[in-house]
C-alpha positions as CSV (number, residue, x, y, z in Angstrom):
1,M,-7.6,26.3,3.9
2,M,-5.7,23.2,4.9
3,N,-4.9,24.7,8.2
4,L,-8.6,25.7,8.8
5,W,-9.8,22.3,7.9
6,V,-7.4,20.4,10.2
7,H,-8.1,22.7,13.1
8,H,-11.8,22.3,12.6
9,I,-11.7,18.5,12.6
10,D,-9.4,18.7,15.7
11,S,-12.0,20.9,17.4
12,I,-14.8,18.3,17.0
13,A,-12.7,15.4,18.2
14,V,-13.6,13.9,21.5
15,E,-10.5,12.9,23.4
16,D,-8.6,12.8,20.1
17,I,-11.2,10.5,18.4
18,V,-13.3,11.8,15.5
19,Y,-16.7,10.2,15.5
20,Y,-18.3,11.8,12.4
21,G,-17.8,10.6,8.8
22,L,-19.0,8.3,6.0
23,G,-16.8,5.5,6.9
24,D,-15.2,2.8,4.7
25,W,-17.5,3.1,1.7
26,C,-19.3,0.0,0.3
27,P,-17.7,-3.1,1.7
28,P,-19.1,-6.3,0.0
29,Y,-22.6,-7.2,1.4
30,S,-22.3,-4.0,3.5
31,G,-20.3,-5.9,6.0
32,R,-22.9,-8.6,6.9
33,F,-20.2,-11.3,6.9
34,H,-17.3,-9.2,8.0
35,N,-16.0,-7.1,10.8
36,V,-17.1,-3.6,9.8
37,T,-14.6,-0.7,10.1
38,K,-15.9,1.8,12.7
39,V,-16.5,5.3,11.4
40,E,-14.5,6.7,14.3
41,F,-11.5,4.6,13.2
42,S,-11.4,5.7,9.6
43,S,-12.2,9.3,10.4
44,T,-9.6,9.6,13.1
45,A,-7.1,7.8,10.8
46,F,-7.5,10.4,8.1
47,H,-7.2,13.1,10.7
48,L,-4.0,11.6,11.9
49,L,-2.8,11.5,8.3
50,D,-3.7,15.2,7.8
51,L,-2.0,16.2,11.0
52,S,1.2,14.5,9.9
53,I,1.0,16.2,6.5
54,M,0.5,19.6,8.1
55,Q,3.5,19.0,10.4
56,R,5.7,18.5,7.4
57,V,4.2,21.4,5.4
58,A,4.7,23.8,8.4
59,H,8.3,22.6,8.7
60,L,9.0,23.2,5.0
61,L,7.5,26.7,5.3
62,G,9.7,27.5,8.3
63,K,6.7,27.7,10.6
64,E,8.3,25.8,13.5
65,T,5.8,26.9,16.1
66,E,3.0,25.5,14.1
67,A,5.0,22.4,13.2
68,A,5.6,21.7,16.9
69,W,1.8,22.0,17.5
70,F,1.0,19.6,14.7
71,Q,3.6,17.1,15.9
72,K,2.2,17.2,19.4
73,R,-1.3,16.5,18.0
74,V,0.1,13.7,15.8
75,E,1.6,12.0,18.9
76,S,-1.6,12.5,21.0
77,T,-3.9,11.2,18.3
78,R,-1.7,8.2,17.5
79,L,-1.7,7.2,21.2
80,A,-5.4,7.7,21.5
81,M,-6.0,5.4,18.5
82,Q,-3.7,2.7,19.8
83,E,-5.5,2.8,23.2
84,R,-9.0,2.9,21.6
85,F,-8.7,0.4,18.8
86,Y,-5.7,-2.0,19.2
87,N,-6.3,-5.4,20.7
88,P,-2.9,-6.6,21.9
89,E,-4.1,-10.2,22.3
90,K,-5.3,-10.5,18.7
91,H,-2.9,-7.9,17.3
92,S,-5.9,-6.5,15.6
93,F,-7.4,-3.0,15.0
94,G,-10.8,-4.5,14.5
95,S,-11.2,-5.0,10.7
96,Q,-9.4,-5.6,7.5
97,T,-9.4,-1.9,6.6
98,A,-8.4,-0.9,10.1
99,D,-5.4,-3.3,10.0
100,A,-4.3,-2.0,6.5
101,M,-4.7,1.7,7.5
102,A,-2.9,1.0,10.8
103,L,0.1,-0.4,8.9
104,E,0.2,2.5,6.6
105,L,0.0,5.1,9.4
106,G,2.5,3.4,11.7
107,L,-0.1,2.6,14.4
108,A,1.0,-0.9,15.0
109,P,3.3,-1.2,18.0
110,E,7.0,-1.6,17.0
111,G,7.8,-5.1,16.0
112,M,4.1,-6.1,15.8
113,E,3.5,-5.1,12.2
114,R,3.7,-8.6,10.8
115,L,1.3,-9.8,13.4
116,V,-1.2,-7.1,12.4
117,A,-0.9,-8.2,8.7
118,E,-1.5,-11.8,9.8
119,D,-4.7,-10.7,11.6
120,F,-5.9,-9.3,8.3
121,I,-5.4,-12.7,6.6
122,L,-7.1,-14.4,9.5
123,D,-10.1,-12.2,9.0
124,V,-10.2,-13.3,5.4
125,Q,-9.9,-16.9,6.3
126,N,-12.4,-16.9,9.1
127,N,-15.3,-15.1,7.4
128,P,-17.8,-17.2,5.5
129,L,-16.9,-15.6,2.2
130,H,-13.2,-16.2,2.6
131,F,-12.7,-12.9,0.8
132,L,-12.2,-9.2,1.4
133,G,-14.6,-7.3,3.5
134,M,-13.4,-3.7,2.7
135,G,-14.6,-0.6,1.1
136,I,-12.5,2.1,-0.6
137,F,-10.2,2.9,2.3
138,G,-9.0,-0.7,2.7
139,L,-9.0,-1.7,-0.9
140,S,-6.6,1.1,-1.8
141,R,-4.1,0.0,0.8
142,F,-4.2,-3.7,1.6
143,G,-2.0,-4.9,-1.3
144,E,1.1,-2.9,-0.7
145,Q,0.8,-2.9,3.1
146,L,0.6,-6.7,3.3
147,C,3.3,-7.3,0.7
148,R,5.6,-5.1,2.6
149,Q,5.2,-7.3,5.6
150,G,6.3,-10.3,3.5
151,M,2.8,-11.6,2.7
152,S,2.9,-11.3,-1.1
153,S,1.6,-14.8,-1.6
154,D,-1.6,-14.1,0.3
155,V,-2.1,-10.8,-1.6
156,F,-1.5,-12.5,-4.9
157,A,-4.0,-15.2,-4.0
158,L,-6.7,-12.6,-3.2
159,F,-6.2,-10.6,-6.4
160,T,-6.3,-13.8,-8.6
161,K,-9.0,-15.7,-6.8
162,K,-11.7,-17.2,-9.1
163,G,-15.3,-18.2,-8.6
164,P,-17.8,-16.9,-6.1
165,N,-16.5,-14.2,-3.7
166,S,-13.8,-12.8,-5.9
167,W,-12.9,-10.1,-8.3
168,G,-13.1,-12.8,-10.9
169,V,-16.9,-12.6,-10.7
170,M,-16.9,-9.3,-12.5
171,L,-14.9,-10.6,-15.4
172,D,-15.8,-14.2,-15.6
173,T,-19.4,-14.3,-14.6
174,L,-20.9,-10.8,-15.1
175,H,-18.5,-9.7,-17.9
176,V,-18.6,-6.1,-16.7
177,T,-16.3,-3.5,-18.2
178,T,-16.4,-1.0,-15.4
179,L,-15.7,-1.1,-11.6
180,W,-18.9,-1.1,-9.5
181,E,-19.4,1.0,-6.3
182,E,-19.8,-2.3,-4.5
183,I,-17.9,-5.5,-5.5
184,P,-20.4,-8.1,-6.8
185,L,-19.5,-11.4,-5.2
186,D,-21.8,-13.6,-7.2
187,A,-24.6,-13.3,-9.7
188,T,-27.3,-13.3,-7.0
189,H,-25.6,-10.5,-5.1
190,A,-25.1,-8.5,-8.3
191,K,-28.9,-8.4,-8.8
192,D,-29.3,-6.7,-5.4
193,I,-26.7,-4.0,-6.0
194,V,-28.5,-0.7,-6.8
195,S,-25.5,1.6,-6.4
196,S,-23.3,2.9,-9.2
197,H,-22.0,0.5,-11.8
198,C,-19.3,2.9,-12.9
199,H,-17.3,3.9,-9.8
200,P,-13.6,4.3,-10.5
201,M,-12.9,5.3,-6.9
202,Q,-13.0,1.6,-6.1
203,G,-9.9,1.2,-8.2
204,G,-7.5,2.6,-5.6
205,Y,-5.8,-0.8,-5.4
206,D,-4.1,-0.2,-8.7
207,I,-1.3,1.4,-6.9
208,W,-0.2,-2.2,-6.0
209,F,0.4,-2.9,-9.7
210,Y,2.8,0.0,-10.0
211,E,4.5,-0.1,-6.6
212,D,4.7,-3.8,-5.9
213,V,4.3,-5.6,-9.2
214,L,6.5,-3.3,-11.2
215,G,8.3,-2.0,-8.1
216,I,8.2,1.7,-9.1
217,R,7.8,3.8,-6.0
218,P,8.2,7.5,-5.2
219,V,10.7,8.7,-2.6
220,E,9.1,11.3,-0.3
221,E,12.3,13.2,0.3
222,A,12.8,13.7,-3.5
223,P,9.3,14.5,-4.8
224,G,8.2,14.3,-8.4
225,F,10.2,11.1,-9.0
226,R,13.5,13.0,-8.8
227,Q,14.4,9.8,-7.0
228,I,12.7,6.5,-7.6
229,L,12.7,3.4,-5.4
230,F,12.7,0.2,-7.5
231,R,11.4,-2.6,-5.3
232,P,9.0,-5.3,-6.7
233,T,7.6,-7.6,-4.1
234,V,5.8,-10.4,-6.1
235,T,8.7,-11.8,-8.1
236,N,8.1,-15.2,-6.5
237,E,4.4,-15.3,-7.4
238,M,4.5,-14.1,-11.0
239,E,6.5,-15.1,-14.1
240,W,7.0,-11.6,-15.5
241,A,5.9,-7.9,-15.3
242,R,6.4,-5.0,-17.7
243,G,5.3,-1.4,-17.5
244,T,6.2,2.3,-17.5
245,L,5.3,5.4,-15.6
246,E,5.5,8.9,-17.1
247,T,7.0,11.5,-14.8
248,A,8.1,15.2,-15.1
249,Y,11.7,13.9,-15.7
250,G,10.7,11.3,-18.3
251,T,9.7,7.7,-18.6
252,V,10.4,5.3,-15.7
253,A,10.4,1.7,-16.7
254,S,10.6,-1.7,-14.9
255,N,10.5,-5.0,-16.8
256,W,11.3,-8.3,-15.1
257,H,11.0,-11.9,-15.9
258,H,12.3,-15.3,-14.8
259,E,14.7,-17.2,-17.1
260,G,15.8,-20.5,-15.8
261,E,17.2,-20.0,-12.3
262,S,17.7,-16.3,-12.8
263,L,15.6,-13.1,-12.5
264,H,16.2,-10.7,-15.4
265,W,15.3,-7.1,-14.6
266,D,15.5,-4.1,-16.8
267,I,15.0,-0.6,-15.5
268,A,15.1,2.9,-17.0
269,I,15.9,6.0,-14.9
270,P,15.1,9.3,-16.7
271,P,17.6,12.2,-16.9
272,C,18.2,14.2,-13.7
273,S,16.7,11.4,-11.6
274,R,18.3,8.8,-9.5
275,G,17.3,5.2,-8.7
276,Q,17.4,3.4,-5.4
277,V,17.3,-0.3,-6.2
278,F,16.4,-3.1,-3.8
279,F,17.3,-6.5,-5.3
280,P,14.5,-9.0,-4.5
281,N,15.2,-12.4,-3.0
282,V,19.0,-11.9,-2.8
283,S,21.0,-14.2,-0.5
284,E,24.7,-14.4,0.2
285,N,25.1,-17.2,-2.4
286,Q,23.5,-15.3,-5.2
287,R,25.2,-13.3,-7.9
288,I,24.1,-10.0,-9.4
289,L,25.2,-8.8,-12.8
290,V,24.8,-5.2,-13.8
291,N,24.8,-4.7,-17.6
292,G,26.8,-7.9,-17.9
293,K,29.3,-7.2,-15.2
294,P,29.4,-8.2,-11.5
295,L,27.8,-5.7,-9.1
296,S,30.7,-3.4,-8.1
297,S,31.4,-2.5,-4.5
298,D,31.9,1.0,-5.8
299,V,28.1,1.4,-6.3
300,P,27.0,3.7,-3.4
301,T,24.4,2.2,-1.0
302,L,21.9,3.3,1.5
303,E,20.8,1.3,4.6
304,S,17.1,0.3,4.7
305,T,15.3,-1.5,7.5
306,D,15.7,-4.8,5.8
307,G,18.7,-4.6,3.4
308,L,20.7,-2.3,1.2
309,L,19.5,0.1,-1.4
310,Y,21.9,0.5,-4.4
311,L,22.1,4.0,-5.9
312,F,22.2,4.4,-9.7
313,P,22.3,7.5,-11.8
314,S,20.0,8.1,-14.7
315,G,20.3,5.5,-17.5
316,K,19.2,2.0,-18.5
317,Y,20.3,-1.0,-16.6
318,T,19.9,-4.8,-17.0
319,F,20.2,-6.8,-13.8
320,I,20.6,-10.5,-13.7
321,I,20.1,-12.1,-10.3
322,T,21.2,-15.7,-10.3
323,K,19.3,-17.9,-7.8
């Protein structure tokens, strides 16, 4: 069924662009004050995602001929999207959602990822609402994608903004207890919203709380949390975070807080799992203690694009990172 669906969508694409779909559902004010994401961008982006999934599935099943076909379609579709949507002068894909999805899907030209993230923030700053202009596709991606380009302060400011044109309107002004299909930006706007007032699909951004606040992330090569990447990105913006995630292997925990000039971080890796730990905000002059002892050079490491990942077996660990 997966194969049939992806081939069907591929058959209706015009020069690798898919023009049919519902688009980025319910941006605030239906996009009147924002750059609206084109349907052909979001539909083609999901087709690209599906093609890449099918390439990996075919490879895992030993269907190398099919895997090669899907890989060829991935490359062709990615190139078509870059040529159709990317503005190299503005480093923009045309909207907040498009920028966020482009970062997730690797559409930004190599080395331009940070500039695409900056374009997202420019769109926030330059629109009259000074807020987000995204529906479900952008809302479920922007937090982690911007944080991973080093823009955690901007993301934190958007999540915690108060007053008109903010998530705070729902809590502080309207006192609602459910997520609405469209974010109400002020009391007047709320009166005009006739769509659903209980729409949990708008809550896709909660992945940011797990993956970037707590720092608990899956590792694709070891599914089911057989391996866990621990990497919080907002330790400069928040005083503390504490939470757990239940997996097939057991409870994964990440609890961190600031204490004086040090960051204290407790993690729990369940049995038969392994942790990949990226220590936040570490410089050459900082010291790391592991369960009260200096971090040993015997701890195995992996290279990442921007630092080392330290590998720990199952167990409980207390890290103290001295600033």
